[in-house]
C-alpha positions as CSV (number, residue, x, y, z in Angstrom):
1,X,65.2,143.0,131.6
2,X,64.8,144.6,128.1
3,X,65.9,142.6,125.1
4,X,69.4,143.1,123.8
5,X,69.8,144.9,120.5
6,X,72.8,143.5,118.6
7,X,74.6,143.9,115.3
8,X,76.9,141.5,113.5
9,X,79.9,142.8,111.5
10,X,81.0,140.0,109.2
11,X,79.1,137.0,108.0
12,X,81.7,134.2,107.8
13,X,81.7,131.1,110.0
14,X,81.3,132.8,113.4
15,X,79.1,135.6,112.1
16,X,76.8,133.0,110.5
17,X,76.7,130.8,113.6
18,X,75.9,133.8,115.8
19,X,73.1,134.7,113.4
20,X,71.6,131.2,113.4
21,X,71.7,130.9,117.2
22,X,70.2,134.3,117.7
23,X,67.3,133.7,115.3
24,X,66.0,131.3,118.0
25,X,66.6,133.5,121.0
26,X,63.7,135.8,121.8
27,X,65.7,137.7,124.4
28,X,67.9,139.2,121.6
29,X,67.0,141.4,118.7
30,X,69.3,141.2,115.7
31,X,69.0,144.8,114.4
32,X,71.6,144.8,111.7
33,X,74.1,142.6,109.9
34,X,77.0,143.7,107.7
35,X,77.5,141.2,104.9
36,X,79.9,143.0,102.6
37,X,80.9,139.8,100.8
38,X,77.4,138.6,100.0
39,X,74.3,139.8,98.1
40,X,71.1,140.3,100.0
41,X,69.4,138.1,97.4
42,X,71.6,135.2,98.3
43,X,71.0,135.3,102.0
44,X,68.2,132.7,102.1
45,X,70.4,130.1,100.5
46,X,73.4,131.0,102.6
47,X,71.4,130.7,105.8
48,X,69.6,127.6,104.9
49,X,72.4,125.4,103.6
50,X,75.5,124.7,105.5
51,X,78.0,121.8,105.2
52,X,78.3,121.5,108.9
53,X,75.3,122.9,110.8
54,X,72.2,121.6,109.3
55,X,69.8,123.9,111.0
56,X,66.1,124.4,110.2
57,X,65.1,126.2,107.0
58,X,63.9,129.8,107.1
59,X,61.9,131.9,104.7
60,X,63.7,135.2,104.0
61,X,61.6,138.1,102.7
62,X,63.4,141.1,101.3
63,X,61.7,144.3,102.4
64,X,62.2,147.9,101.3
65,X,65.3,149.9,102.2
66,X,67.6,146.9,102.6
67,X,65.7,145.1,105.4
68,X,64.9,141.4,105.5
69,X,62.1,139.6,107.5
70,X,62.8,136.2,109.0
71,X,59.9,135.1,111.1
72,X,59.0,138.0,113.4
73,X,62.5,139.5,113.2
74,X,63.1,142.5,110.9
75,X,66.9,143.0,110.2
76,X,68.8,145.7,108.4
77,X,71.3,144.3,105.9
78,X,74.4,146.4,105.3
79,X,77.0,145.8,102.6
80,X,79.8,148.2,103.5
81,X,83.5,147.6,104.1
82,X,84.3,151.0,105.6
83,X,83.1,151.0,109.3
84,X,83.0,154.8,109.2
85,X,80.1,154.6,106.7
86,X,78.0,152.2,108.9
87,X,75.4,153.9,111.1
88,X,74.9,151.2,113.7
89,X,73.2,153.6,116.1
90,X,70.5,154.5,113.5
91,X,69.5,150.8,113.7
92,X,69.5,150.9,117.5
93,X,72.5,148.5,117.8
94,X,74.0,148.6,121.3
95,X,76.2,145.5,121.2
96,X,78.2,144.8,118.1
97,X,79.8,141.3,117.4
98,X,82.9,142.0,115.4
99,X,83.6,138.8,113.5
100,X,85.7,139.9,110.5
101,X,89.0,139.5,112.2
102,X,90.0,142.9,110.8
103,X,89.4,145.1,113.9
104,X,91.3,143.3,116.6
105,X,92.6,146.3,118.6
106,X,90.8,148.9,120.6
107,X,92.0,151.6,118.2
108,X,90.6,149.7,115.2
109,X,87.4,148.7,117.0
110,X,86.7,152.3,117.9
111,X,86.0,152.9,114.2
112,X,82.6,151.3,114.9
113,X,80.2,153.9,116.2
114,X,78.4,151.8,118.8
115,X,78.2,151.4,122.5
116,X,79.9,148.0,122.9
117,X,82.1,146.0,120.6
118,X,82.8,142.3,121.3
119,X,85.7,140.8,119.3
120,X,85.3,137.2,118.3
121,X,89.1,136.5,118.6
122,X,92.0,137.3,120.9
123,X,93.1,140.9,120.5
124,X,96.3,141.9,118.8
125,X,96.9,144.6,121.5
126,X,97.2,142.3,124.6
127,X,97.2,144.5,127.7
128,X,95.0,147.2,126.1
129,X,91.9,145.3,125.0
130,X,90.6,143.3,127.9
131,X,89.8,139.6,127.5
132,X,86.8,137.9,129.1
133,X,85.8,134.2,129.0
134,X,82.4,133.2,130.3
135,X,82.8,130.8,133.2
136,X,86.3,132.0,134.0
137,X,86.7,135.7,134.6
138,X,83.4,137.5,133.5
139,X,83.0,138.6,137.1
140,X,86.0,140.9,136.6
141,X,84.2,142.9,133.9
142,X,84.7,146.6,134.5
143,X,82.2,148.1,132.0
144,X,84.7,148.4,129.2
145,X,83.2,149.3,125.9
146,X,85.5,147.1,123.7
147,X,86.4,143.6,124.8
148,X,87.6,140.3,123.4
149,X,85.8,137.0,124.0
150,X,89.1,135.2,123.7
151,X,89.4,132.2,121.3
152,X,87.4,129.0,120.9
153,X,90.3,127.0,122.4
154,X,90.6,129.4,125.4
155,X,86.9,129.0,126.0
156,X,87.4,125.2,126.0
157,X,90.5,125.1,128.4
158,X,89.7,128.0,130.6
159,X,86.6,126.8,132.4
160,X,88.3,123.5,133.3
161,X,91.5,125.2,134.6
162,X,89.4,127.7,136.6
163,X,87.5,124.9,138.3
164,X,90.4,122.6,139.0
165,X,92.7,125.3,140.3
166,X,90.1,125.9,143.0
167,X,89.9,122.3,144.0
168,X,92.1,122.4,147.1
169,X,89.8,124.5,149.3
170,X,89.7,127.4,146.9
171,X,93.4,128.1,147.4
172,X,93.8,129.1,143.7
173,X,97.1,127.2,143.4
174,X,96.3,123.6,143.0
175,X,97.7,123.4,139.5
176,X,101.5,123.4,139.4
177,X,101.8,123.5,135.6
178,X,100.5,122.1,132.4
179,X,100.9,121.7,128.7
180,X,98.5,121.1,125.9
181,X,98.2,120.4,122.2
182,X,95.0,121.4,120.3
183,X,94.0,119.1,117.4
184,X,92.1,121.8,115.6
185,X,89.8,121.5,112.6
186,X,90.7,123.6,109.5
187,X,89.6,127.2,109.2
188,X,89.0,129.7,106.4
189,X,92.5,131.1,106.9
190,X,94.0,128.0,105.4
191,X,94.5,126.9,101.8
192,X,92.8,124.1,99.9
193,X,96.0,123.6,97.8
194,X,99.6,124.6,98.4
195,X,100.6,128.2,97.9
196,X,103.9,130.0,97.5
197,X,103.8,131.7,100.9
198,X,106.5,130.1,103.1
199,X,106.0,132.3,106.2
200,X,103.6,129.8,107.7
201,X,103.1,126.1,107.3
202,X,99.4,126.9,106.7
203,X,100.5,127.6,103.1
204,X,100.2,123.9,102.6
205,X,97.0,122.1,101.6
206,X,94.7,121.3,104.5
207,X,93.2,118.5,102.5
208,X,96.0,116.0,103.0
209,X,98.2,117.3,105.8
210,X,98.5,117.5,109.5
211,X,99.9,121.0,109.9
212,X,101.8,122.2,113.0
213,X,100.4,125.6,114.0
214,X,100.5,128.2,116.8
215,X,97.7,128.9,119.2
216,X,97.0,132.2,121.1
217,X,95.3,130.3,123.9
218,X,98.5,130.2,126.1
219,X,98.6,134.1,126.0
220,X,94.9,134.5,126.6
221,X,94.9,132.0,129.5
222,X,97.6,134.2,131.2
223,X,95.2,137.1,131.0
224,X,92.0,135.5,132.1
225,X,93.7,133.3,134.8
226,X,96.5,135.4,136.2
227,X,97.0,133.0,139.1
228,X,98.1,130.5,136.4
229,X,100.3,132.9,134.4
230,X,103.2,131.2,132.7
231,X,102.2,127.8,134.1
232,X,100.2,126.6,131.0
233,X,101.8,126.4,127.6
234,X,100.5,124.8,124.4
235,X,100.6,124.5,120.7
236,X,98.3,123.1,118.0
237,X,98.0,121.1,114.8
238,X,95.5,121.6,112.1
239,X,93.8,118.5,110.7
240,X,91.7,117.9,107.6
241,X,88.2,118.1,109.1
242,X,85.8,121.0,108.8
243,X,84.7,121.4,112.4
244,X,85.1,120.2,116.0
245,X,88.4,120.3,117.8
246,X,90.1,118.4,120.6
247,X,92.5,119.4,123.4
248,X,94.9,117.0,124.9
249,X,96.1,118.7,128.2
250,X,98.4,117.3,130.8
251,X,98.2,118.9,134.3
252,X,100.6,118.5,137.2
253,X,99.1,119.2,140.6
254,X,100.7,120.3,143.8
255,X,99.7,117.1,145.6
256,X,98.6,113.6,144.8
257,X,95.1,113.3,143.4
258,X,93.2,110.6,141.5
259,X,91.3,111.0,138.3
260,X,88.2,109.7,139.9
261,X,88.4,112.2,142.7
262,X,88.8,115.0,140.1
263,X,85.8,113.8,138.0
264,X,83.6,113.4,141.1
265,X,84.6,117.0,142.2
266,X,83.5,118.3,138.8
267,X,80.2,116.4,139.0
268,X,79.6,117.8,142.4
269,X,80.3,121.3,141.2
270,X,78.0,120.9,138.3
271,X,75.2,119.9,140.7
272,X,75.8,123.0,142.7
273,X,76.0,125.5,139.8
274,X,73.8,126.0,136.7
275,X,76.7,127.9,135.1
276,X,79.1,125.1,135.5
277,X,76.5,122.6,134.3
278,X,76.1,124.8,131.2
279,X,79.8,125.0,130.3
280,X,81.3,121.7,131.4
281,X,80.2,118.2,130.4
282,X,81.6,114.8,131.2
283,X,81.0,112.3,128.4
284,X,81.5,108.6,129.0
285,X,80.7,107.3,125.5
286,X,83.3,106.4,123.0
287,X,82.5,109.2,120.6
288,X,84.4,110.9,117.7
289,X,84.6,114.5,116.6
290,X,81.5,114.6,114.4
291,X,79.4,113.5,117.3
292,X,79.9,116.9,118.9
293,X,78.8,119.1,116.0
294,X,76.2,121.5,117.3
295,X,77.0,121.0,121.0
296,X,77.0,124.4,122.8
297,X,79.1,123.1,125.7
298,X,82.6,124.6,125.4
299,X,84.4,122.1,127.6
300,X,83.5,118.4,127.1
301,X,85.7,116.0,129.1
302,X,86.1,112.7,127.4
303,X,86.1,110.4,130.5
304,X,87.4,107.3,128.7
305,X,90.4,109.2,127.3
306,X,91.2,111.0,130.6
307,X,94.2,109.1,132.1
308,X,96.1,109.1,135.4
309,X,99.7,109.7,134.5
310,X,101.4,109.8,137.9
311,X,100.2,110.3,141.5
312,X,99.8,114.0,140.9
313,X,99.4,114.3,137.1
314,X,96.4,113.6,134.8
315,X,95.9,113.8,131.1
316,X,92.5,115.2,130.1
317,X,91.0,115.0,126.6
318,X,88.5,117.8,125.9
319,X,86.2,118.2,122.9
320,X,84.6,121.4,121.6
321,X,82.7,122.5,118.6
322,X,85.0,125.4,117.7
323,X,82.2,127.2,115.8
324,X,79.0,126.5,117.7
325,X,80.1,126.3,121.3
326,X,82.3,129.3,120.9
327,X,79.4,131.3,119.5
328,X,77.3,130.1,122.4
329,X,80.0,131.4,124.8
330,X,80.0,134.8,123.1
331,X,76.3,135.1,123.5
332,X,76.5,134.0,127.2
333,X,79.2,136.6,127.8
334,X,77.1,139.4,126.3
335,X,74.0,138.5,128.2
336,X,76.1,138.6,131.4
337,X,77.5,142.0,130.5
338,X,74.1,143.3,129.7
339,X,72.8,142.0,133.1
340,X,75.6,144.0,134.8
341,X,74.8,147.1,132.9
342,X,71.1,147.1,133.8
């Protein structure tokens, strides 16, 4: 299989994490990156120093015509806000990771002249732009040119729900209903100090508040798991940490089941499937959020905080690095799409 040729539009948290992971992936060529909020001269410092992900240091050489050289990878650096002025095809970009959050509809994403666009967030035109989550519904991919990789929270909850709903002989209806709350780390959309915008509670300082917030995961889960449509609802709170989030999800099953039976089932499925082994982990140590920084697994079950509530209901605690594991999931999804296209 030929290497994938990809581009990245936007160089914030997700764009940077994609870049750092792909630098160490010899099956993918980073052909171009649009960094319209950054000078090319500042790239080496931006790449090498990060408050969260302390990855290895790279030497960045600036070449002629706006290219940089990192190791054996030569990458075109673009500094352009208008997508109509970006010639992705000239750089042989086939798959574009759209990470700016500004092109979250099919109509907007079409402004990028490229074969495939992958949105790193839920789309704002649900029902038009398809949503895929690796480990959940990627097998339903229909060669669409513009897709969404859902959200980091959806990529955490989705694989578990998919696996558990198939528990009872693959009947796809083992889960009766569920509710969750995401304890989510702060993001760049929030404010360091209070602002005078009263439309959302995120106008309040993230430094010293627990802030109730919405989550698009409920809507995305309806799309990627239609057999659970309207059965799973949730909300979130933002907390004053910079990375790694946690989901507390309560599931009611159609019949009595024990926590130990469920966890053993997950272990058995992991032993049968490399894919499940890659995306679901059971952790039996008493860890805290910072211990999961840099973990590529999107669904980490905290065994010691998973509780039997009633004969047929269980509370699961799930951890995920909302930057690093989500980025890994996007890459897995694109590799799968490429394998289907070749």
